[in-house]
C-alpha positions in Angstrom: 110.7 101.6 140.5 111.7 98.4 142.3 109.4 95.4 142.4 110.0 92.4 144.7 108.4 89.2 143.3 107.8 86.5 145.9 106.6 82.9 145.3 105.9 80.5 148.1 104.2 77.5 146.6 106.3 74.3 146.3 104.3 73.0 143.3 106.5 74.5 140.6 104.9 74.6 137.2 101.7 73.2 138.6 101.2 76.1 140.9 98.3 78.5 140.3 99.7 81.2 142.5 103.0 81.1 140.6 101.2 81.6 137.4 99.3 84.5 138.8 102.4 86.3 140.1 104.1 85.8 136.7 101.2 87.4 135.0 101.0 90.3 137.6 104.7 91.1 137.2 104.5 90.9 133.4 101.5 93.2 133.3 103.0 95.6 135.9 106.2 95.9 133.8 104.1 96.6 130.7 102.4 99.5 132.4 105.4 100.8 134.3 108.5 101.4 132.2 111.8 101.1 134.0 110.6 98.7 136.6 113.4 96.5 138.0 112.5 93.1 139.4 114.1 91.1 142.2 112.9 87.6 142.7 112.6 85.6 145.9 111.5 81.9 145.8 110.6 80.9 149.3 109.9 77.3 148.4 113.5 76.9 147.0 115.2 79.2 149.5 113.1 79.7 152.6 114.5 81.2 155.8 114.3 78.8 158.8 111.5 79.1 161.2 112.3 81.2 164.3 114.5 79.4 166.9 117.1 80.4 169.4 119.5 81.2 166.5 117.2 83.0 164.1 115.8 85.0 167.0 119.1 86.6 167.5 117.9 89.9 166.1 115.3 90.1 168.8 117.5 89.2 171.8 119.2 92.6 172.0 122.6 91.1 172.6 125.9 92.8 171.8 127.4 91.4 168.5 130.2 89.9 170.4 127.8 87.9 172.5 126.2 86.2 169.5 127.1 82.8 168.4 128.3 82.2 164.8 125.0 80.6 164.0 123.1 83.7 165.3 125.4 86.0 163.3 124.6 84.1 160.1 120.9 84.2 160.8 121.0 87.9 161.7 122.8 88.5 158.3 120.0 86.6 156.5 117.3 88.5 158.4 118.9 91.8 157.6 119.2 90.9 153.9 115.5 89.9 153.7 114.4 93.0 155.6 116.4 95.4 153.5 115.1 93.7 150.3 111.6 94.3 151.4 112.1 97.9 152.6 113.8 98.8 149.3 110.8 97.6 147.2 108.2 100.0 145.9 105.9 97.2 144.9 105.7 93.7 146.4 104.0 90.9 144.5 103.3 87.9 146.8 102.2 84.5 145.6 100.1 83.1 148.5 98.2 79.8 148.0 95.7 78.8 150.8 97.1 75.9 152.8 94.7 74.6 155.5 92.9 77.9 155.6 96.1 79.9 156.0 99.4 80.5 154.2 102.4 78.3 153.5 104.8 78.0 156.4 107.6 79.3 154.1 105.8 82.6 153.6 105.1 82.8 157.4 108.8 82.3 158.0 109.7 85.2 155.7 107.1 87.4 157.4 108.5 86.5 160.8 111.9 87.8 159.7 110.7 91.2 158.4 108.3 91.9 161.3 110.8 93.9 163.4 110.0 96.6 165.9 111.8 99.8 165.0 112.1 98.7 161.3 108.7 97.8 159.9 106.6 99.0 162.9 106.9 100.7 166.3 104.9 100.9 169.5 103.8 104.3 170.8 101.6 105.6 173.6 98.8 105.7 171.0 99.4 102.2 169.8 101.4 100.5 167.1 102.4 102.5 164.0 103.6 101.0 160.8 106.9 102.1 159.3 106.9 100.5 155.9 104.2 102.5 154.2 104.2 103.9 150.7 104.3 100.6 149.0 101.9 98.7 146.9 101.4 95.0 147.8 99.6 92.7 145.3 98.8 89.3 146.7 98.2 86.5 144.2 95.7 84.4 146.2 94.9 80.8 145.0 92.3 78.6 146.7 91.0 75.1 145.9 87.6 76.0 147.2 85.3 79.1 147.1 85.4 81.3 150.2 85.0 84.9 149.0 81.5 86.3 149.5 80.4 83.2 151.4 79.5 84.3 155.0 79.2 80.6 156.0 82.9 80.1 155.2 84.4 83.5 156.1 85.6 82.2 159.5 87.9 79.8 157.7 89.9 82.5 155.9 93.1 83.0 157.8 95.0 83.5 154.5 93.9 86.8 152.9 92.7 88.2 156.2 96.1 87.5 157.8 98.1 89.1 154.9 95.9 92.2 154.9 96.3 92.5 158.6 100.1 92.0 158.8 100.9 94.3 155.8 98.5 96.9 157.3 100.3 96.5 160.6 103.5 97.5 158.7 101.8 100.7 157.6 100.9 99.5 154.0 97.5 100.8 153.0 97.6 99.8 149.4 97.1 96.0 149.6 95.4 94.5 146.6 94.3 90.9 146.0 94.2 89.0 142.7 92.2 85.9 143.5 91.7 82.6 141.8 89.5 80.3 143.9 87.7 77.1 143.2 90.7 75.9 141.2 90.3 72.3 142.6 86.6 72.2 141.6 87.2 71.0 138.1 88.8 72.3 134.9 85.9 74.6 134.0 85.9 76.2 137.4 89.7 76.6 137.2 89.5 78.2 133.8 86.8 80.6 135.0 88.9 81.5 138.1 92.0 82.2 136.0 90.0 84.4 133.7 88.5 86.4 136.6 92.0 86.7 138.0 93.3 88.0 134.7 90.7 90.7 134.7 91.7 91.7 138.2 95.4 91.9 137.2 94.7 94.2 134.4 92.4 96.4 136.5 94.9 96.7 139.3 97.9 97.4 137.2 96.1 99.9 135.0 94.7 101.7 138.1 98.2 101.9 139.6 99.6 103.3 136.3 96.9 106.0 136.1 97.5 106.9 139.8 101.2 107.3 139.0 100.5 109.5 136.0 98.1 111.7 138.1 100.7 112.1 140.8 103.3 113.3 138.2 100.8 115.8 136.8 100.0 117.1 140.3 
C-alpha cells in the first residue's frame, strides 16, 4: 500500500495541520503493515501557480513546439500527477487560510486536475478517473465553523476539498478536524484531543474494511 503524505502549512513545528498529518500517518502505518510513505512538503517545494509556462500541459501543443520552460513545467506536472495517481491513500494537511486553503495546496491541485487523467467529460457529465483511493484531510482552523449554520457560508476549505476530490472520483474522503486552535490553550488542547479520537476511528475503520475485503 502506498501512502502520499502532503503538508502545506508554512508554519513548520508551530503548525497544527502538520502535527495532525504526522499523527494520521503514524496511526495508519500502525494499522496497515507494509505501508510505504512518500512525502511532499508544498511549503518547501511548491509548484508555481499556473501561467503560460506551467499551462503547457493544457495547450495541446506538439512537444517540439514547447519552450524549454514549458517542458520543465510539464515534467514537474507529470511527476506530481503520477505520484498522486500511484497512491492508495493520500493524507493532506490543510489549514484554513482566509476561509479557504493555502495557495501552495491550490497550486498542487491545479497541476493534478487534468482532463483525461483525473477526470473526463461525457455526454452525461463529468466522470472522475482517480477513484479507489482514501483521502484523509487534516483540517485545522483558528475559529469554530463546524456545526455552526451562521458560519457555514465561510467554509471554502473543507467544502472545496471534498468537492474537488469527489470530482476526481474519490468517494472515500475523510476529515480529521482541529478547530478553535486560536481560541486559547484550553480550546486548542480540546481540539487536538478530539482530532486524535477521529484519527483513531478513521484508521481503525479503514483497517477493518480492508480485513473484511480480504475475507470476502
